[in-house]
C-alpha positions as a Markdown table, in Angstrom:
| # | Residue | x | y | z |
|---|---|---|---|---|
| 1 | Unk | 0.2 | 0.0 | 0.1 |
| 2 | Unk | 1.2 | 3.2 | -1.1 |
| 3 | Unk | 1.2 | 6.0 | 1.7 |
| 4 | Unk | 0.4 | 9.6 | -0.1 |
| 5 | Unk | 2.7 | 12.1 | 0.6 |
| 6 | Unk | 0.0 | 14.5 | 2.3 |
| 7 | Unk | 0.2 | 11.9 | 5.0 |
| 8 | Unk | 3.9 | 12.3 | 5.3 |
| 9 | Unk | 3.8 | 15.8 | 6.1 |
| 10 | Unk | 1.7 | 14.7 | 9.4 |
| 11 | Unk | 4.4 | 12.5 | 10.6 |
| 12 | Unk | 6.9 | 14.2 | 13.0 |
| 13 | Unk | 10.0 | 15.5 | 11.2 |
| 14 | Unk | 12.4 | 13.4 | 12.7 |
| 15 | Unk | 10.3 | 10.4 | 11.8 |
| 16 | Unk | 10.4 | 11.3 | 8.1 |
| 17 | Unk | 14.0 | 12.3 | 8.3 |
| 18 | Unk | 14.6 | 8.7 | 10.0 |
| 19 | Unk | 13.0 | 6.9 | 7.2 |
| 20 | Unk | 14.9 | 8.6 | 4.4 |
| 21 | Unk | 18.3 | 7.9 | 6.3 |
| 22 | Unk | 17.2 | 4.3 | 6.4 |
| 23 | Unk | 16.5 | 4.4 | 2.4 |
| 24 | Unk | 19.8 | 6.3 | 2.0 |
| 25 | Unk | 21.7 | 4.0 | 3.7 |
| 26 | Unk | 20.5 | 1.1 | 2.0 |
| 27 | Unk | 21.3 | 2.7 | -1.3 |
| 28 | Unk | 25.1 | 3.2 | 0.0 |
| 29 | Unk | 24.9 | -0.7 | 0.8 |
| 30 | Unk | 23.9 | -1.7 | -2.5 |
| 31 | Unk | 26.6 | 0.5 | -4.3 |
| 32 | Unk | 23.9 | 3.1 | -5.7 |
| 33 | Unk | 26.1 | 5.4 | -3.7 |
| 34 | Unk | 29.7 | 6.0 | -2.5 |
| 35 | Unk | 29.6 | 6.7 | 1.0 |
| 36 | Unk | 28.5 | 10.2 | 1.9 |
| 37 | Unk | 29.7 | 12.5 | 4.5 |
| 38 | Unk | 27.7 | 14.7 | 6.6 |
| 39 | Unk | 27.0 | 17.5 | 4.2 |
| 40 | Unk | 26.7 | 14.9 | 1.2 |
| 41 | Unk | 24.1 | 13.2 | 3.5 |
| 42 | Unk | 22.4 | 16.5 | 4.5 |
| 43 | Unk | 22.0 | 17.2 | 1.0 |
| 44 | Unk | 20.8 | 13.8 | -0.1 |
| 45 | Unk | 18.3 | 13.9 | 2.5 |
| 46 | Unk | 16.7 | 17.1 | 0.9 |
| 47 | Unk | 17.0 | 15.6 | -2.3 |
| 48 | Unk | 14.6 | 12.7 | -1.3 |
| 49 | Unk | 12.5 | 15.0 | 0.4 |
| 50 | Unk | 12.0 | 16.5 | -2.9 |
| 51 | Unk | 11.8 | 13.6 | -4.8 |
| 52 | Unk | 9.2 | 12.4 | -2.5 |
| 53 | Unk | 7.1 | 15.5 | -2.9 |
| 54 | Unk | 7.2 | 15.5 | -6.9 |
| 55 | Unk | 6.3 | 11.2 | -6.4 |
| 56 | Unk | 9.4 | 10.2 | -7.8 |
| 57 | Unk | 9.8 | 8.1 | -4.6 |
| 58 | Unk | 7.0 | 6.9 | -2.8 |
| 59 | Unk | 6.6 | 5.2 | 0.7 |
| 60 | Unk | 5.3 | 2.2 | 0.9 |
| 61 | Unk | 3.9 | 0.1 | 3.7 |
| 62 | Unk | 4.0 | -4.0 | 3.3 |
| 63 | Unk | 1.4 | -5.9 | 5.0 |
| 64 | Unk | 3.3 | -9.0 | 4.4 |
| 65 | Unk | 6.0 | -7.7 | 7.0 |
| 66 | Unk | 4.2 | -4.9 | 8.5 |
| 67 | Unk | 7.3 | -2.4 | 7.7 |
| 68 | Unk | 7.7 | 0.8 | 5.7 |
| 69 | Unk | 10.5 | 1.5 | 2.5 |
| 70 | Unk | 10.7 | 4.0 | 0.5 |
| 71 | Unk | 11.3 | 3.0 | -3.0 |
| 72 | Unk | 11.4 | 4.6 | -6.6 |
| 73 | Unk | 7.6 | 5.3 | -8.4 |
| 74 | Unk | 9.0 | 2.9 | -11.4 |
| 75 | Unk | 9.7 | 0.0 | -9.1 |
| 76 | Unk | 6.3 | 0.1 | -7.6 |
| 77 | Unk | 4.4 | 0.7 | -10.5 |
| 78 | Unk | 5.8 | -2.1 | -12.8 |
| 79 | Unk | 5.0 | -4.5 | -9.8 |
| 80 | Unk | 1.5 | -3.3 | -9.9 |
| 81 | Unk | 0.9 | -4.3 | -13.9 |
């Protein structure tokens, strides 16, 4: 299930940032990014927030394992076809 962006705005800012941090750390681990310093990490968080606002990234809730994850919209759309 996809969580609408408007619902994300109702989360405490710290919660949203933690979700984004988890997403970014996963990107580092799978090799999509090299390691990030503090400034680059702060910039990446802001870019992710913008991508969520634009719908390029979405927050997905998995009912199977009761977890949340940020995903690329294209990835989620492919699975729904």
